Residue, then its C-alpha position, 0 to 999 in steps of 0.5 A: m768077552r768077546i761075542l759074534i752074532v753070526d747069521p748068513g741070512v742077514h742082508s737087508r733092513g727089516g724081516h725076521h734076521y734083521n730084528a733078530v740081530q737088532r734084538l739081540q745087540r740092544e739086549l746085549a748092550a744092556l749088559e754092557l757088551a758088544a756084539p758085532c754080526l756076521g752077516s750075508a756077504y750081499a748085506d746093504a749099506e744100512v745093514v753094515r752101518d746098523l747092525v755093525c755087520t761084516p758081509t761074509f757069507t755068500r749063501s744062506v740056508y735059502g740058498r740051497s736046492y737039496e737036489d746034489p747030494r754033494e750039495f751039503a759038503d760044498s756049502v760047508d766048504e764054501a761057508s768055511r772059507n767065508l768064515a775064515q776071511a772073516l775071522v781074520r778080522h775079528g778073531r777066533n778067540a770068541d767067548l760067545l757065538v750067537l746063531p739067531c738061525c742055524d741049520q746043519v751047514l752053518a753048525a758044521s762050518i762053525a766046528r770046523a772054523f773054531g775047532r779046539t786048540r790046545f791053548r784057548s777055551p772053546p767058545h759057548v754057542l747059542l743057537w735056534l733051530l728055526y726050520g727042519p733039515h729041508y727048509l721048505l718042508s715039514t720035518d716029517d716029510p720023507r724028503a726031509v728025513a733023508l736029510a737027518i744024516e746031515c744034521r747028525d754029523a754037524f752037530a756031532a762035529l759042533r759038540a766035538s769041537l766045542g769040547n764039553a756039551a755044556h757050551l752048547h745052548a740049543y732052542a727052537e720055537t716050537r715043542q714040535m720041533a725041538e723034539f725033532y732035534k733033540p736026538l739029532i743034536g744029542l742034546e736037550v733042545g729047549v723051546m723059546p721064540a727067536p729073538g724079534l723086536l721087543m713089543p709091550a702088550r696093547g692092552a683090550r681094544r674096544q672097536a668103536p661101532d664106526r671103525p671098521p675091522t683091520v685085517l693085516c697080512i705082513g712079512f716076506a711073501n715067500r711062496p709057503k706064506g700062503y699069498r697066493l690065496l689072498p685075492e680069492a679069499i678076500g674078495q669072498v670077505l669083501q662080499r660077504h662082510g660089509t665094512a672090513r678092511f685089509l692091509i696086505h703088506g708082502i715083499v717079494k724081492g729076493s724071496d722064491a716068490e719074485g715071479d708073484q707079483p701079479v698076485f699083489d696086482r690083483l689085490s690092488a685091483l680089489g678096490e679101496r678097502v684093500r691097501v697093498r704095500q710091498d715096501v721094506l718096514s722099519d722096525q717102528d713101521y712093523a710095530g706100527l701096522l701091528n698096533q693098527a690092526d685088529l686081526l692077524l692073517m697068516p694063511y702058511d702052508p701046512a706042508v712047510y709049517h706043521t713043525r715050524g715056529s713064526g716071529v710074526f706069531s710071537d709078536a702078535r703073542k706079545i701085544g695081544l693081537p688075535v690071528v687067524a692062522t692054518g690050523a695044522c701049524a704048530f706055532a698057532r696052536p696056542a691061540f687056538e687052545q687059549g681062545w684068541g685065534v681062529a684055525i683055517t680048517e680047509y686050506g684054500p681060498p674058501g677055507v681062509a675066507t670062512a676063517v676070517l668071517t668067524a674071526l670077525e663076528r667073534l672079534d671082541g671075544l677073541a681081542r679080550r683073550a689075547a689081551a689077557v694072554a699078553e700080560p707083562r711077563p719077565d722077558e725070556l730071551r733077557s734072561l737066557l742071555q744073563s744066565v749064559v753070560s754069567g756062566i761064561r764069566a763064572e767059567r773064565q774068571p781068573g786065577l787057579a780056579g778058572f785055569m783049572r776050569r779051562l784044563s778040565a774043558l781041554r781034557l775032555 
């Protein structure tokens, strides 16, 4: 079976895109299946080596400005050319394409590159929809709604190119995002966290009386992540809480916040109770920081994350780490409802500080609830991949049955 993972956002080690591809490859390897990756044209040498990655795409979803009405068509043309060149090496006879972060440009490009031929059964496509039509806007923002026609056309083309609606397996990270995309795609959209690190639950943690609690903020410091609120908010917490410590990790290089380095300089000046890191984390380092923390801080912009999911939140849920997150973020609602999260109700430094202080006061109870939620359970991603792969194998079995299935797909 031939499998390709396609993600134009893969360019450096660490972060969601790298972790998603790495996890997918590990799970598929357990099924004795190789899954090379098509990533960014600017992927560094470590990514090329680690992920068996072919540098391919000269633009990703993060490269769009959404200002020129011709940009969508131009982006599809560019991505399709990139893809055609890469497929000279990998071939077009893939059985399964896995898209860990799909947008309308990638969907239309896949449709163009893998359009059906007379003698080849079309591939299956497994994809996650992490963003709305505009990756920096909520799905109900009027400026994003205007882009819905791009999505409708792109996914209509993708369905047509596959020839069989059952070949498209679509997922979103939140129920709200799934409900938004269902009418645009014309198919059911499941709800499942995007692929990420496999992290075992750590169980309930007992806070030693002499050990100060650690509050962690971690990830790429894109502007919607709210890092600009932290210097003032943390300063207020330090004044009102005698022992709390903060570990702030954020990468601005390659993000839309490359000019925000002064934010981290201000954080570094807050004193010894605030530690700042801006290095690219290995998966071991990333998991280690999460496991050291007592509280995860996520001051995400509600205008952007109103319906979106979060890979860091999913990892916190897996290991049993309590969270403080913006109350309007859809991804965090399970934490608020299940009692292992505190909501930021006023979006600004005072509101962040108040929520952190509340969480620190309730930390023991939050930790117990987080540990209970993180109890071991069947791995959804592993089960999904096994199901999709088994279906493809059954469909493409040799002999008359397999021939009839392929013939039926070509007639659709």
